[in-house]
Structure formats: structure tokens, C-alpha cells
C-alpha positions as CSV (number, residue, x, y, z in Angstrom):
1,X,138.8,-91.1,-12.8
2,X,136.1,-90.3,-15.4
3,X,136.3,-91.5,-18.9
4,X,136.3,-89.1,-21.9
5,X,132.6,-89.8,-22.6
6,X,131.7,-89.3,-18.9
7,X,133.6,-86.0,-18.9
8,X,131.8,-84.8,-22.0
9,X,128.4,-85.6,-20.4
10,X,129.4,-83.9,-17.2
11,X,130.4,-80.8,-19.1
12,X,127.1,-80.8,-21.1
13,X,125.2,-81.1,-17.8
14,X,127.1,-78.1,-16.3
15,X,126.5,-76.0,-19.4
16,X,122.9,-76.9,-19.7
17,X,122.4,-76.4,-15.9
18,X,123.7,-72.8,-16.1
19,X,121.7,-72.1,-19.2
20,X,118.4,-73.5,-18.0
21,X,118.6,-72.1,-14.5
22,X,119.6,-68.7,-15.9
23,X,116.7,-68.7,-18.4
24,X,114.2,-69.6,-15.7
25,X,115.7,-67.2,-13.2
26,X,116.3,-69.8,-10.5
27,X,120.0,-69.5,-10.4
28,X,119.6,-67.6,-7.1
29,X,118.5,-70.8,-5.3
30,X,121.3,-72.0,-3.0
31,X,120.6,-75.7,-3.8
32,X,121.1,-75.2,-7.5
33,X,124.3,-73.1,-6.9
34,X,125.7,-75.8,-4.6
35,X,124.9,-78.5,-7.1
36,X,126.5,-76.7,-10.0
37,X,129.6,-75.9,-7.9
38,X,130.0,-79.5,-6.9
39,X,129.8,-80.6,-10.5
40,X,132.4,-78.0,-11.5
41,X,134.7,-79.2,-8.6
42,X,134.3,-82.8,-9.8
43,X,135.2,-81.7,-13.3
44,X,138.3,-79.8,-12.1
45,X,139.5,-82.7,-10.0
46,X,139.1,-85.0,-12.9
47,X,141.0,-82.6,-15.2
48,X,143.8,-82.3,-12.6
49,X,144.1,-86.0,-12.1
50,X,144.2,-86.6,-15.9
51,X,147.0,-84.1,-16.3
52,X,149.1,-85.8,-13.6
53,X,148.6,-89.3,-15.0
54,X,151.8,-90.4,-16.6
55,X,151.6,-91.5,-20.2
56,X,152.5,-95.1,-20.7
57,X,153.7,-94.6,-24.3
58,X,156.3,-92.0,-23.1
59,X,157.7,-94.5,-20.6
60,X,158.1,-97.2,-23.2
61,X,160.0,-94.9,-25.7
62,X,162.5,-93.6,-23.1
63,X,164.4,-96.9,-23.2
């Protein structure tokens, strides 16, 4: 699972990737599309795993 800082960096890379490739008109390249899709999938998996992680503080207060 990625840390908060790593997730922010990944999000910035995805946003800059779409922006730069869109400006230069190379978003039609399959290698770039696949790379950006893989980064988005990694982000979504990390987001899903973070949501499913139980919060330790809630477990301690339930006693």
C-alpha cells in the first residue's frame, strides 16, 4: 500500500502525464496510453485498499 506522499506524487504524475501528452499531441501513442492506464489502475487499487483498511482507533474505542 502506498503512503499519502507517494499517492500525491502518483496523482501529480498522472495529471502531468495527461497534460503534457495532450499538449504535445502524443496521447494517441499506445505506449503512453497503456502507461497512464496502468498508473490509474495502481491509484484505484491503492484507493480501494485504503478504504477497506480497518481503522485501529475505532477498534480501541468500541470496548
